[in-house]
N, C-alpha and C positions, 0 to 999 in steps of 0.2 A: 229405157234407159235411164239409170237409177238418178233422183233428182240431183245427189248429191255430188256427180260424178260428171253429169253429162257440161256443168258448164267450165269443168276442169279440162276437159277433153278440148273442148269449142274454145278455149282461146289456147291451147295449147297445139289445135290446129291453126288456128288462125296466124299464131305466131310465126309457124312452121313455113304458113304455104307460100308455095316456093321457091325455099331453101333446101328441103331435101326430100326426096320421098326412101320411108326405111319402113322396112317392117319391125316387128316388136319381138323380144328374147323373151319370155316370160319364164324365166324355172320354176319347178314345183316349188313350193313353199311349207314347209310343216309348220300347221300354227298349233298357236298354244290354245287348249281347250276356251270355251264363248268368258266373257267376261274380266279375262286377263290383258289387262291394256298395258301399253307405253304411257310415259307422262304427257305423249302428245294427244291420248284420246283412242290412236289406232290399237285393233288387236294385236296383240305384242307375237313378233314372227322370226323368225330365224334368221339374222345375220344372212344376207347373199355375199357369196366368196367369188374375185375377180374370176378364179379357174370354173364354178359352176356357170358362170354369165357366158363361158367362150363356150364350155362345152356343151351348154346345149342348145348354143347359135349355130356351133360345128354340125351334132346330129341331127341337124335340119337340111344339113347342106343333101347337092347330087354325092351320089360315090366319087366321080369325077370330079368334083369342088375341091370335096376332104380330101380328096387324094394331089390337091393342088397345094391349099396349106398344109397340111402336114407335110410337103416336100419343102417349102415357103419355112415353117418352123424350123428343118434339120437341116438349113443351112448352113447356119454360122459353123466357121470352123476357126484355124487357129491362128493368129496376126493382132491385127488390128481390129477388136471385137468391140467396141464400142462404134467405131465407123458402120460396122456389118451391122449391126443391134441400128443405127440410126434408116438406114437403107430398110432394113427389115421391117419394122417397125412401118416407114415410109408405102412400103409394100402391100403390107396384111393390112395397113389401113385405105389405101386403093381398092385393094378386091374388097372388101366387105361395105365400102361405100357404093363401089362401082358394079360389081357384080352381083352381091351378095342383098347389095341392100337393106343391111341391117346394123342399125345404130350402134347399138353399146359397141360392141367390138371394134367399130368404128372408129371411136370418142376413143377406147379405149388405149389402141396402138398410136391414135395423134398424140393424146398426151403423154404416152410412154416416150415418144419420139420428140417431145416438147421437151421433158428432161433433160433428155441428153443432149439438146442441141443450147438446154438453159441460155434462152434468150425470152425478154419479157413478153416481146412480142406471140410468139408461138405459144406461150405458157399462156396468155390471157386467154388467146384465141382459142387454143383449147379448153381452157375455163367454160368461158363466157358458153360455149355452146351447150358443154352440161346445163347451164342452165339452163339455159332458153328448151330442150327436150324433156328437162326434167318436171317442169311446171305441165306437161301435156300427162305424167303418167300417171294410171288410175292406182296402183302397186307399190305400197309403200314402201315396201324391205328394197324393191328395184329403186325407187325416186334416194331413199338412203343411200344405198350404193354412190347415185351419181353426184348426191351432196357430197360425198365424202372427196370423193375423185375429185371433183370441183377444188372445194376445199386446198388439198392436198395443190394444188397448181397454181393458188392463189396465194398461196404463201408462199412458195416457190418463187414468182414474180412479186411478191412484197417485198422477199431480200436482196431482188436487184435493185427494186424503185420501192422504197418504202413507203413514199409520198403520194405515189397512183389511186386517186380518192377514189376511180372505178374497181379499181381490184382492191378496197377497204368494202367496198359496197357488195361485190361479189362473195368476198369473204363472210359479210356478212349474211346477207343471201343464204348463203352454202348451210349455216346455223338455222337457221330461219327454217330448213325442210329439213335440219335433220342431222346434218355432219356431227360425227364428234369433236370435241373442240369445247363442245361451249356445253353451258350446265341444261342450257333449256334455250328457246327460239327467241326471249326475250332479250337474251345476252347478243343476239344479233341484230338486233331492233337496235341495241343500245351501242353497238360496235360502228351501222350505219345513219344512226342520230350522229353520233362526233362529228360526220362529213355534212352534214342537209345544215349542221347547228353554224358552221364555219361558212355554207354555202348555200344558202337556199335555193340559187335558183337551178342547183343538180338537179335536173328531173327524172334523173335514175333512181339518185335519194329518194325521193319524194314519191315514188312508183313502188319501189320497193319496199319504204314506211308503209303505204296503201297495201301494198301484200302481204304483211306482217301484220298487221290490222287484223286483217279476214282470219291468219291463221291463229290468231292471239283470241280472234274473240270478243276487239275490240275496234267496231265494228264503223262507231263515231267516229274516229280517230281516221279509219279506213277510208270512210267517205269523206274530209275535209281534205287529206293526202291526195287521194285522185281527183277530188275537183279538181283542185292547183293542176292538175297533171294536164284533166284535159282542156282546161283553160290554156295552160301553155301551147300543149300539144294537141289540138283539135283532131285530128287523124290517127290518134297512138290507140289501135286498133283495141291491143289488149287492156291499156288502161278502162277505155269504155265500158266494158267487158265486167271487167274486175268492180269497176263500179258500182254498174248495175249489179252485179250480184250481193257487193254488197250493201246496198240499200233495200235487196228483196230480205238479206240474214238480217236487217234490222228491223223488218216490218215494215217499211213505206213500199208498199206493193205499187202505188203508182209511180212513184219517181223509178222504182226497180224498170216496169214495165218500159216506162219513156227513154230510156239506158240503152234495152234490150233492140229497141226499136232502135236508136240511131247506130247502135252497131253493126245492125243489118245489113245497113249500105257499104258496107266495107266487104260483106262474105259476098263470093259467087256460086257455092257448091248450094242445088237445089234444095239437098237433103240437110244441110246443115241450116238454110234457110229455114227449113220448113218445121226443125228443134225448137227455134227461137219463135218461131209464130206460134207454138205451141207452149213455150214457157209465158210468150206474152196473155194468151190467152186463159192461162193459170191464174195467173195476177190479176187478173180482172173482178 
């Protein structure tokens, strides 16, 4: 496993442990020639379309499952189309979650259903699920697609409740991960800073500012924010691992090893624990 990828995958695994068991849909992406990079430093990639993600996921189903999905997709008739769509999107979300175990189509249809319901609760639930899952995604174009989907849902939620700090932080976090609507990840950080300056006890804001510090290379600021989070929330598994990564990227190997060791206590999976031990040994 590549050094640059393992901790992101690990943190994504830890935060989602016990939540869902999903496969991963990775459509083939046409990459631009090496050397072409985006502002975030990633190799420039062709943007993923929702239709491409859904088609790729569907192509990997059994013939029986494909026929079932097609039947559901074609079930809309005349009459109360909105209600039919709500029911259909709910059925499709359940299929992809419970039968196919593929996250992207599940959350897409859950999000579409929430848009039709237009309730703050359902919109923010789907949006936060996108954010939680995209942290463990190692394909940049897919991560950006998920960030854009989350941002759309947070914007709709904020129209219903403009004062919801959690939605403001979620929208800023979506920008950090590449959602359109912001000129750079720093704009997302500024959105979250507006909340943290008003309420320094908001640990979600502090955590995402720490994550944003890692994304933007401001490791000293990330360390400061994440130390604050783990002091208040010592069992915040992801914050512990992100703090270890921030120390490692800042060149403080001894502190990084210390926090990887602390994080290991939260992990039961033997293979993951072995990866942590390897990282600790490499840092000595």
